[in-house]
N, C-alpha and C positions, 0 to 999 in steps of 0.2 A: 672346369670339369662339369660334365652335364650327363644326366641319364634320362632317356625318354622311357617311360613306363607305359609302353604299348604292348598289348597282346590280344590277338584276334580270337583265341580259343578260351583262355581262362580269365582274360581281363586284367591280369596282373603277372609280373615275372620278376625274377632276381637275376642279376648279372654277377658272375663271380667277381670277387674282390680283385684289385689290381695286383699285378705280378710283383714279386720282390725285386729290389734293386739288383741290376746286373753288375758284374765286377767292375766294369769301366765307369758305370754310374758311381759306385762306391769310391773309387779312386778320385773322381772328380769332386765327390762331396767332402772327402778328406782334405784334398788340396785346397778347396775354398775355405774350409774351417781353419786351416793353418794360416792362410792369409787374412783371417779375420772377417771374412764376408758372412752377413747375416743371412741365413737360408730359411725358406718357408719349411715347415714340417711336411713329411711325406703325405700324399693325398689321402683323405679319409675315404673309407670304403663306401661311399654313397650309392654305389651301384647295387648294394644289397637292399636299398629301400624300395618297397613296393608301394605303387600309387594306382589309382584308377586310370583307365585308358585315356590318353591325350595329355596327361599331367607329367611335368618334367621336374626334376630337383637338381640343383647346382649349389656349390659352395659359394656363398656371398662373401664370407671371410672365415679363415681359420685361425685368426690372430687376436682373439679376444678370450684370454684364460678366464674360465669360470663365467662364461656369458649367461645372464639371468634374464631379468625383465627388461623390456625395451619400450621406447617411446619415440615418436617422430616430431622433429622440429619443424618450424614453419619453411625453412629453406631446404628441407629434404635431409638434413642430418639425422641419422639414427643413433640414439643415445642407449647405452647398454649398461645396466648395473651388475654388480657381483655380489658374492656373499661371504667373502673372507672377513673374519673378525680382527679388527685392529690394523688390517692392511689391505682393505678392500679398495678396488679401483673403479672408476666410471670411465667409460670410453665413448668417443664419438666416431661414428663411421661416415666418412665422406662419400656420397653416392657416386658410382661410376656407370659404365655400360654394363648392367646386369650383375655387378659385384661392387664391393667396397673399393674405391680408388685409393683410399687412405684410411688408416685406423690411428686416432689420436688419443692417448691417455689424458683426460681431463683433470682427474684428481686421483690421489691415492692415500693410503694410510687412514681410511675410513673405517667405521665400525659397521660392517655388514651393509654396505650400501646397495641392497637388493632393489629398491624401489626407485623408479625414475618417471617424472611427469614433466610435461612441457605446457607453458602458458605465457602469453604476453612477452615472448622473446627470452624468457628465463627457464632454466632447467631446475626442477625440484628434485632433490635426492633424499630418500628416507633411509636414515640409519636405525639402529635399535630404538634409541630414546628420543631422537630429534629429527627435524627436517631442515635441510639446508636449501638454499636458493643461489644458483649461479646466473646472474643478470647478463643480458646481451650475449649469451654464450655462443651463438653460432657466428658472431663477428669476432670472437675471441677464443677460438678453439685451441690455438696454440700458446695463447697467453691468457688463460682464464683468470677471471677476477677472484678476489678472496670471497668466499661464500658468505652470504647472510644467513644468519641462524633465524629461521622462521619460527620454530617452536622447540622447546625441550619437554614438552608436556607428557610424553609416553613413558611407559615403565622400562626399567633396565633389564629385566629378565631376558635371557638370550634364548631360552626354550620357546620355539615358535615366535621369536621376537623379530625375524626378519619380515619386511613388509613390501606388499605390492601396492602402489598408489596411483591414483588416476583422477582427473577432473570430470566431474559430472556435468550433465546438460544444465544443471543449476548453478555452474560456475564455482561449485565448492570442491575442495580437495578431499577425496575419501581415503581414509587410512585405516586399515585393520590393526586390531591387536589380538594376537592369538592367545589361546590358553597356555600358561606357563608350565605345562605338565602333559602327560598322556591324558589323564582324567583327573579332574578335580572341580571344585565349585568355588569360584572367585568372584567377587563383585565387579561392577564396572570399573575401569573400562575393558577388562579381560574378556575373551571370546566374543568379540564384537567387531562391528564396522563402524567407524566414527567419521565424521566430516567436520570441516572447518573452512573458514574463509581463506583466501590465498595468503593473507598476512598472519595466520595462525589464530585469529580472533573467532569466537564463537563455537568452540569445539563442543561437539554434541554426539551422543550415540545415535546412529541410524538403525541398527539392527543387532539383535542379541542372539546368544545360542549357537554361535559359530566357532567351532574348535579351532580351525587354522585355514583361512582363505588366502591364496596366493595368486589370485586372479579373478577379475571382474570386469563387466562391460555393460553398457546400456543399450537396450533394443533401439535400433535406429528409427523405428516408427513410434513405438509406444513409450519410449524413454524409460522404461522400467529397468532396474538394476537386476542383473543375473550375476551369479558367483559360484565358483567351485568351493567345496569344503572337503578336507581330508578326514576320514573317519578314524575313530580311536584304535589303538593297538592292542594286543594280547587278548583278543577274543576269538582267535582262530584265523585260518587262511582265508575264509570266505565271509566273515562277518566282522564288522559291518560294511557295507559298500561306501565308497566315496559318494559325494553328492553333487548335483547341479541344482541350484536353488534360484528362486524368483523372488524379488522383494518389490511388489508394486507400490508400496508406500512405506514410511517410516514407522518404527515402533514394533515390528514383528519379531518374534522369537522362533528359532529354528531348531531347538530341542536340546543342544549340548548343555550340560553333561547328562541330562536325564534320558534322553532318547536319540538314536542314530538311525536315521532313515526308517523310522517304524520299528526299530529294534530297541527294546528297553535296555538300558545300561545295567549291568549286573551289580554295580556298586551304588548308583544313584536312581535307577529306575523306578524304585518303590516311592519315591518321593512324589513324583508327578507323572501323569499319564501321557503316553505319546499323542493322544488325541488333543491335547492342549497346544500343540506346537504346529508350525507350518511344515507340511511334508515336502520332501524334494520334488522337483519337476521331474527328475530322472535320476535313479539310482544308477551310479557308474560301477566299474569293476572294482572288487574289493581290494584295498591297499594300492591301487594303481598310482596314487599320488598325483591326482588331477591338479595342475597348477594353472598356467595361463589359459584364458579363453577369450575369444574374440568373435564378435559378429562380422561375418564376411560382408563388407560394404563396397567391394570393388565391382568392376564390370568385366574383368578378364575372365573369371570362371563362368562356366554355363549357368543359366537361369536358376536351375534347381539348388545351387549353392548359395545363392544370394540371400542375404539377412538370415543365414543359418549359423550355427556356432561351431567353431573349431576349438578343441581342447587339447592342450599339451599334457601328456601324462608322463611324468617323470620316471615312473617305474618303482615296483615294490621293492623293499628291502627286508621285509619281514614275513614272507611267505616261503613254504618249503618249495614251491614252484613259482618262479618269477612271472609276472605279468605287467602290462603297461609298456613303458619305453616306446611310445608311439604317439601319433596325433590322431585324435577320433573326431567324428563329426555328429552332432546332434541336430536333427532337423525338427522344425516346429510346425505345428498344425493348429490353426485358430488360436494363436498366442501361447500354446503350451508345447513342452517337448514331446515329441512323438517316437522318434526313433534314434538309436544309438549305435554307431558302427565305426569300424576302423577305417581311417582315411590313408594314413601313411604308416608303414611299419618296416622293420628290418634293422633297428638300432639294437634290438635284442636277437642274438643268435644262439638258439638253445638256452643255456642258462648263462651265457656271457654276454654283456652289454658293452658295445664300444662307444655308445652315445646316450644321452638322456635329455629329451625334449623339455624345455622349461616354459617358454613364452612364445607368443605369436603377435605379429604385426602385419597389418594390411597396408601396403604401399599405395601411393597415388596412382600408379599404373595398373593396380590390380593384383599384383602378385603377392604372396604370402611369405612372410619370413618366419623362420623357426630358430629360436636360440637353443644352444646345447651346452650345458655347463660342464659336462665330462669331456667332450671333445674340444671345448674352447672355441666353438664355431658358431656361425649363423648361416643357415641355408635359405634358398630362395626357391619357392615352388610356383611354377608358371603353367599355363594351359595353352596348348597349340602354338608354342614358339620354340 
Protein backbone atom coordinates (compact mmCIF):
# COMPACT_ATOMS: atom_id res chain seq x y z
CA UNK A 1 0.00 0.00 0.00
CA UNK A 2 1.38 3.40 -0.95
CA UNK A 3 0.37 7.02 -0.56
CA UNK A 4 1.74 9.81 -2.73
CA UNK A 5 1.68 13.03 -0.69
CA UNK A 6 1.50 15.57 -3.51
CA UNK A 7 -0.56 18.75 -3.51
CA UNK A 8 -0.15 21.75 -5.77
CA UNK A 9 -2.07 24.23 -3.61
CA UNK A 10 -1.30 23.42 0.00
CA UNK A 11 1.80 21.22 -0.31
CA UNK A 12 0.13 18.49 1.77
CA UNK A 13 -3.09 16.57 1.83
CA UNK A 14 -4.78 13.75 3.69
CA UNK A 15 -6.62 10.89 1.99
CA UNK A 16 -9.58 9.26 3.79
CA UNK A 17 -8.86 6.04 5.63
CA UNK A 18 -9.58 2.76 3.80
CA UNK A 19 -13.19 1.65 3.59
CA UNK A 20 -14.53 -1.05 5.90
CA UNK A 21 -14.66 -4.71 4.88
CA UNK A 22 -17.62 -5.54 2.66
CA UNK A 23 -19.79 -8.54 3.62
CA UNK A 24 -18.13 -10.81 1.03
CA UNK A 25 -14.71 -9.93 2.39
CA UNK A 26 -15.88 -10.70 5.91
CA UNK A 27 -17.17 -14.12 4.85
CA UNK A 28 -13.86 -14.89 3.17
CA UNK A 29 -12.03 -13.79 6.29
CA UNK A 30 -14.12 -16.06 8.53
CA UNK A 31 -13.69 -18.95 6.12
CA UNK A 32 -9.93 -18.59 6.09
CA UNK A 33 -9.81 -18.40 9.86
CA UNK A 34 -11.83 -21.61 10.12
CA UNK A 35 -9.31 -23.33 7.84
CA UNK A 36 -6.46 -22.13 10.07
CA UNK A 37 -4.85 -19.77 7.54
CA UNK A 38 -2.76 -16.97 9.06
CA UNK A 39 -3.87 -13.64 7.64
CA UNK A 40 -2.29 -10.20 7.72
CA UNK A 41 -4.08 -7.57 9.76
CA UNK A 42 -6.26 -5.04 7.91
CA UNK A 43 -4.21 -2.32 6.29
CA UNK A 44 -3.17 0.55 8.51
CA UNK A 45 -4.62 3.97 7.60
CA UNK A 46 -1.39 5.42 6.22
CA UNK A 47 -3.44 7.53 3.80
CA UNK A 48 -3.87 9.90 6.73
CA UNK A 49 -0.11 10.62 6.79
CA UNK A 50 0.84 14.05 5.46
CA UNK A 51 4.24 14.55 3.86
CA UNK A 52 5.95 17.30 1.85
CA UNK A 53 5.34 17.26 -1.93
CA UNK A 54 7.10 14.45 -3.78
CA UNK A 55 7.39 12.14 -0.77
CA UNK A 56 5.50 8.85 -0.40
CA UNK A 57 4.94 6.45 2.49
CA UNK A 58 4.23 2.73 2.36
CA UNK A 59 4.05 -0.16 4.82
CA UNK A 60 7.37 -1.99 4.95
CA UNK A 61 5.84 -4.54 7.32
CA UNK A 62 2.94 -4.65 9.75
CA UNK A 63 4.10 -7.88 11.41
CA UNK A 64 6.45 -6.63 14.15
CA UNK A 65 4.48 -6.28 17.41
CA UNK A 66 5.86 -3.43 19.50
CA UNK A 67 8.46 -2.36 16.90
CA UNK A 68 11.03 -0.05 18.54
CA UNK A 69 14.72 0.58 17.79
CA UNK A 70 16.25 -0.50 14.49
CA UNK A 71 19.69 -1.24 13.07
CA UNK A 72 20.98 -2.40 9.70
CA UNK A 73 23.06 -5.53 9.07
CA UNK A 74 25.89 -5.81 6.57
CA UNK A 75 23.74 -7.91 4.22
CA UNK A 76 20.73 -5.62 4.45
CA UNK A 77 18.80 -7.31 7.24
CA UNK A 78 16.88 -4.83 9.38
CA UNK A 79 16.90 -5.77 13.06
CA UNK A 80 14.12 -4.48 15.31
CA UNK A 81 13.97 -4.49 19.11
CA UNK A 82 10.89 -4.30 21.35
CA UNK A 83 10.11 -3.18 24.90
CA UNK A 84 8.12 -5.93 26.61
CA UNK A 85 9.42 -6.81 30.07
CA UNK A 86 10.30 -10.48 30.45
CA UNK A 87 8.86 -11.51 27.10
CA UNK A 88 10.46 -9.07 24.70
CA UNK A 89 11.37 -10.24 21.21
CA UNK A 90 13.91 -9.22 18.57
CA UNK A 91 13.07 -9.50 14.89
CA UNK A 92 14.96 -9.64 11.62
CA UNK A 93 13.38 -8.18 8.49
CA UNK A 94 14.61 -9.73 5.25
CA UNK A 95 14.53 -7.00 2.58
CA UNK A 96 12.36 -7.40 -0.50
CA UNK A 97 11.16 -5.14 -3.29
CA UNK A 98 10.19 -2.04 -1.32
CA UNK A 99 8.99 -4.01 1.70
CA UNK A 100 10.07 -6.84 3.98
CA UNK A 101 10.03 -10.16 2.17
CA UNK A 102 10.04 -12.05 5.47
CA UNK A 103 9.90 -11.32 9.21
CA UNK A 104 11.91 -13.68 11.42
CA UNK A 105 11.72 -13.77 15.22
CA UNK A 106 15.33 -14.11 16.33
CA UNK A 107 14.85 -14.14 20.10
CA UNK A 108 12.05 -13.96 22.66
CA UNK A 109 11.59 -13.95 26.43
CA UNK A 110 14.08 -11.09 26.88
CA UNK A 111 13.86 -8.26 29.39
CA UNK A 112 12.89 -5.17 27.43
CA UNK A 113 15.27 -5.66 24.46
CA UNK A 114 14.71 -2.16 23.10
CA UNK A 115 18.24 -1.47 21.84
CA UNK A 116 19.91 -3.15 18.85
CA UNK A 117 23.26 -2.47 17.18
CA UNK A 118 25.30 -4.29 14.54
CA UNK A 119 29.05 -4.71 14.18
CA UNK A 120 31.39 -7.33 12.70
CA UNK A 121 28.61 -9.68 11.67
CA UNK A 122 27.11 -9.71 15.16
CA UNK A 123 23.87 -8.29 16.54
CA UNK A 124 24.11 -6.57 19.93
CA UNK A 125 20.91 -6.41 22.00
CA UNK A 126 20.47 -4.25 25.11
CA UNK A 127 18.19 -5.47 27.88
CA UNK A 128 17.59 -3.53 31.11
CA UNK A 129 20.80 -4.57 32.89
CA UNK A 130 22.90 -6.34 30.29
CA UNK A 131 24.03 -6.46 26.67
CA UNK A 132 23.88 -9.64 24.58
CA UNK A 133 25.60 -10.53 21.31
CA UNK A 134 24.33 -12.86 18.58
CA UNK A 135 27.30 -13.84 16.39
CA UNK A 136 27.11 -14.42 12.61
CA UNK A 137 23.44 -13.62 12.85
CA UNK A 138 22.65 -12.82 9.21
CA UNK A 139 23.74 -16.31 8.22
CA UNK A 140 21.66 -17.83 11.02
CA UNK A 141 18.42 -15.87 11.11
CA UNK A 142 16.27 -18.99 11.38
CA UNK A 143 18.71 -20.86 13.57
CA UNK A 144 20.21 -18.14 15.80
CA UNK A 145 23.10 -19.00 18.07
CA UNK A 146 22.92 -18.88 21.83
CA UNK A 147 23.68 -15.27 22.75
CA UNK A 148 26.96 -14.27 24.35
CA UNK A 149 26.59 -12.10 27.45
CA UNK A 150 28.78 -9.07 26.75
CA UNK A 151 28.19 -7.31 30.08
CA UNK A 152 25.86 -7.25 33.09
CA UNK A 153 27.17 -3.91 34.34
CA UNK A 154 24.00 -1.83 34.09
CA UNK A 155 21.43 -1.09 36.84
CA UNK A 156 18.29 -3.22 37.13
CA UNK A 157 15.78 -0.38 37.67
CA UNK A 158 13.09 -0.52 35.01
CA UNK A 159 12.04 3.15 35.19
CA UNK A 160 13.73 4.61 32.09
CA UNK A 161 15.73 1.37 32.01
CA UNK A 162 15.12 0.56 28.34
CA UNK A 163 18.05 1.44 26.11
CA UNK A 164 18.90 2.67 22.65
CA UNK A 165 22.42 1.56 21.69
CA UNK A 166 24.72 2.33 18.77
CA UNK A 167 28.37 2.06 17.76
CA UNK A 168 30.15 5.38 17.38
CA UNK A 169 32.82 6.41 14.87
CA UNK A 170 35.38 5.50 17.55
CA UNK A 171 34.30 1.85 17.43
CA UNK A 172 32.84 1.98 20.94
CA UNK A 173 29.33 0.94 21.91
CA UNK A 174 27.33 3.80 23.42
CA UNK A 175 24.74 2.80 26.03
CA UNK A 176 22.54 5.24 28.02
CA UNK A 177 21.30 4.76 31.57
CA UNK A 178 18.17 6.82 32.24
CA UNK A 179 17.19 8.42 35.53
CA UNK A 180 15.27 5.82 37.61
CA UNK A 181 12.54 8.35 38.40
CA UNK A 182 10.72 11.41 37.11
CA UNK A 183 13.06 13.73 38.99
CA UNK A 184 15.81 12.72 41.42
CA UNK A 185 19.55 13.08 41.99
CA UNK A 186 21.46 9.82 41.63
CA UNK A 187 25.20 9.21 41.15
CA UNK A 188 26.87 7.64 38.11
CA UNK A 189 25.92 5.78 36.03
CA UNK A 190 22.36 7.19 36.17
CA UNK A 191 21.15 9.97 33.86
CA UNK A 192 24.14 9.51 31.56
CA UNK A 193 25.42 8.13 28.28
CA UNK A 194 28.18 5.55 28.74
CA UNK A 195 30.47 3.86 26.26
CA UNK A 196 32.52 0.68 26.21
CA UNK A 197 34.55 -1.58 23.97
CA UNK A 198 32.63 -4.20 21.94
CA UNK A 199 33.63 -6.87 24.48
CA UNK A 200 32.25 -4.85 27.39
CA UNK A 201 35.61 -3.67 28.71
CA UNK A 202 36.53 -0.08 29.52
CA UNK A 203 33.05 1.11 30.51
CA UNK A 204 33.07 4.87 31.12
CA UNK A 205 30.69 7.81 31.35
CA UNK A 206 30.69 9.95 28.20
CA UNK A 207 28.10 12.59 29.16
CA UNK A 208 25.98 13.40 32.23
CA UNK A 209 22.80 15.27 33.12
CA UNK A 210 20.63 13.39 30.61
CA UNK A 211 17.25 12.34 31.98
CA UNK A 212 16.35 9.78 29.34
CA UNK A 213 17.71 9.55 25.82
CA UNK A 214 16.27 6.89 23.52
CA UNK A 215 17.95 8.08 20.34
CA UNK A 216 21.32 9.43 19.21
CA UNK A 217 23.51 9.64 16.14
CA UNK A 218 26.80 11.15 14.98
CA UNK A 219 27.11 13.99 12.50
CA UNK A 220 28.40 12.39 9.27
CA UNK A 221 31.07 15.09 8.80
CA UNK A 222 32.08 16.40 12.24
CA UNK A 223 31.49 13.03 14.01
CA UNK A 224 29.93 14.88 16.96
CA UNK A 225 27.31 13.04 18.98
CA UNK A 226 23.76 14.44 18.90
CA UNK A 227 20.95 13.05 21.05
CA UNK A 228 17.34 13.59 22.10
CA UNK A 229 16.35 13.90 25.76
CA UNK A 230 12.88 13.73 27.32
CA UNK A 231 11.99 16.53 29.74
CA UNK A 232 10.60 15.84 33.22
CA UNK A 233 6.90 15.50 33.97
CA UNK A 234 4.54 17.34 36.36
CA UNK A 235 5.62 20.88 35.55
CA UNK A 236 2.61 21.60 33.35
CA UNK A 237 1.50 21.11 29.76
CA UNK A 238 4.12 23.34 28.19
CA UNK A 239 7.16 23.10 30.49
CA UNK A 240 9.77 21.86 30.06
CA UNK A 241 10.42 21.19 26.36
CA UNK A 242 12.09 18.04 25.13
CA UNK A 243 15.64 18.59 23.94
CA UNK A 244 17.97 18.00 21.00
CA UNK A 245 21.54 18.14 22.29
CA UNK A 246 25.06 18.11 20.87
CA UNK A 247 28.09 16.64 22.65
CA UNK A 248 31.24 17.66 20.74
CA UNK A 249 33.48 16.09 23.40
CA UNK A 250 33.24 13.83 26.45
CA UNK A 251 32.72 15.06 30.00
CA UNK A 252 29.89 17.55 29.41
CA UNK A 253 26.86 17.96 31.69
CA UNK A 254 23.44 18.75 30.20
CA UNK A 255 21.61 19.89 33.32
CA UNK A 256 19.41 17.14 34.75
CA UNK A 257 18.11 17.23 37.50
CA UNK A 258 18.92 20.90 38.13
CA UNK A 259 17.89 22.48 34.85
CA UNK A 260 15.71 21.54 31.88
CA UNK A 261 16.44 23.46 28.66
CA UNK A 262 17.11 26.64 30.62
CA UNK A 263 14.20 26.11 33.04
CA UNK A 264 15.29 25.65 36.68
CA UNK A 265 13.83 22.55 38.30
CA UNK A 266 11.36 23.38 41.14
CA UNK A 267 12.94 20.72 43.36
CA UNK A 268 16.66 20.88 42.49
CA UNK A 269 17.07 24.17 40.62
CA UNK A 270 18.30 26.09 43.68
CA UNK A 271 21.33 23.84 44.03
CA UNK A 272 23.01 24.82 40.73
CA UNK A 273 22.47 27.50 38.07
CA UNK A 274 21.41 26.72 34.51
CA UNK A 275 24.44 28.66 33.26
CA UNK A 276 26.68 25.83 34.53
CA UNK A 277 25.34 23.39 31.96
CA UNK A 278 25.31 22.84 28.20
CA UNK A 279 22.07 24.26 26.75
CA UNK A 280 20.18 22.28 24.10
CA UNK A 281 20.86 22.87 20.44
CA UNK A 282 17.10 23.05 19.96
CA UNK A 283 14.15 22.99 22.33
CA UNK A 284 11.55 20.60 20.95
CA UNK A 285 7.82 20.39 21.69
CA UNK A 286 6.93 19.96 25.37
CA UNK A 287 6.37 16.29 26.22
CA UNK A 288 6.42 15.16 22.58
CA UNK A 289 8.58 12.21 23.71
CA UNK A 290 11.35 12.71 21.16
CA UNK A 291 12.95 9.28 20.74
CA UNK A 292 14.89 8.05 17.71
CA UNK A 293 16.92 10.55 15.67
CA UNK A 294 19.06 10.07 12.58
CA UNK A 295 21.12 12.19 10.28
CA UNK A 296 19.92 11.68 6.72
CA UNK A 297 22.95 10.27 4.90
CA UNK A 298 21.22 8.96 1.78
CA UNK A 299 20.97 10.41 -1.73
CA UNK A 300 17.31 9.72 -2.56
CA UNK A 301 15.91 12.79 -0.78
CA UNK A 302 16.58 16.26 -2.26
CA UNK A 303 19.77 18.08 -1.33
CA UNK A 304 18.22 20.29 1.41
CA UNK A 305 17.49 17.15 3.48
CA UNK A 306 20.99 15.70 3.37
CA UNK A 307 22.98 15.66 6.62
CA UNK A 308 19.91 17.01 8.41
CA UNK A 309 18.20 15.41 11.43
CA UNK A 310 14.96 13.46 11.45
CA UNK A 311 13.35 12.87 14.87
CA UNK A 312 10.65 10.35 15.77
CA UNK A 313 8.26 11.89 18.29
CA UNK A 314 6.43 9.12 20.13
CA UNK A 315 3.75 11.51 21.41
CA UNK A 316 2.67 12.97 24.74
CA UNK A 317 0.83 10.98 27.38
CA UNK A 318 0.73 13.69 30.05
CA UNK A 319 -0.74 16.80 28.40
CA UNK A 320 -4.36 17.96 28.42
CA UNK A 321 -4.03 18.21 24.61
CA UNK A 322 -1.86 15.63 22.87
CA UNK A 323 1.06 16.63 20.67
CA UNK A 324 3.83 14.74 18.88
CA UNK A 325 2.97 11.44 17.17
CA UNK A 326 4.96 12.60 14.15
CA UNK A 327 8.36 12.75 12.47
CA UNK A 328 10.08 16.12 12.73
CA UNK A 329 12.96 17.66 10.81
CA UNK A 330 15.73 19.77 12.32
CA UNK A 331 17.95 21.56 9.81
CA UNK A 332 21.46 22.69 10.67
CA UNK A 333 23.27 25.87 9.81
CA UNK A 334 27.02 26.21 10.39
CA UNK A 335 27.02 23.14 12.59
CA UNK A 336 24.14 24.19 14.86
CA UNK A 337 20.40 23.46 14.89
CA UNK A 338 18.54 26.23 13.08
CA UNK A 339 14.95 25.17 12.29
CA UNK A 340 12.48 22.64 13.71
CA UNK A 341 9.40 21.64 11.73
CA UNK A 342 6.99 18.78 11.11
CA UNK A 343 7.98 16.42 8.31
CA UNK A 344 5.39 13.61 8.61
CA UNK A 345 2.16 13.74 10.60
CA UNK A 346 -1.21 12.01 10.73
CA UNK A 347 -0.73 9.24 13.28
CA UNK A 348 -2.65 11.52 15.66
CA UNK A 349 -6.23 12.24 14.59
CA UNK A 350 -7.77 14.75 16.98
CA UNK A 351 -7.07 13.27 20.41
CA UNK A 352 -6.85 9.69 19.15
CA UNK A 353 -3.60 8.15 17.91
CA UNK A 354 -3.52 5.03 15.75
CA UNK A 355 0.29 4.95 15.67
CA UNK A 356 3.36 6.17 17.59
CA UNK A 357 6.70 6.65 15.77
CA UNK A 358 9.72 5.36 17.70
CA UNK A 359 12.86 5.12 15.59
CA UNK A 360 14.27 5.94 12.16
CA UNK A 361 16.72 4.18 9.88
CA UNK A 362 18.27 5.25 6.56
CA UNK A 363 18.58 2.36 4.11
CA UNK A 364 21.31 2.04 1.50
CA UNK A 365 18.89 3.07 -1.27
CA UNK A 366 18.25 6.35 0.56
CA UNK A 367 14.73 5.55 1.77
CA UNK A 368 13.82 6.24 5.40
CA UNK A 369 12.25 3.65 7.69
CA UNK A 370 10.03 4.61 10.63
CA UNK A 371 9.11 2.11 13.36
CA UNK A 372 5.79 2.25 15.22
CA UNK A 373 5.31 0.29 18.45
CA UNK A 374 1.58 0.99 18.73
CA UNK A 375 0.71 -0.27 15.24
CA UNK A 376 3.39 -2.96 15.26
CA UNK A 377 4.68 -1.71 11.95
CA UNK A 378 7.62 -0.29 10.04
CA UNK A 379 6.97 2.29 7.30
CA UNK A 380 9.14 3.26 4.33
CA UNK A 381 9.34 6.88 3.15
CA UNK A 382 10.64 7.53 -0.35
CA UNK A 383 10.99 10.49 -2.68
CA UNK A 384 10.05 10.58 -6.35
CA UNK A 385 9.17 6.89 -6.63
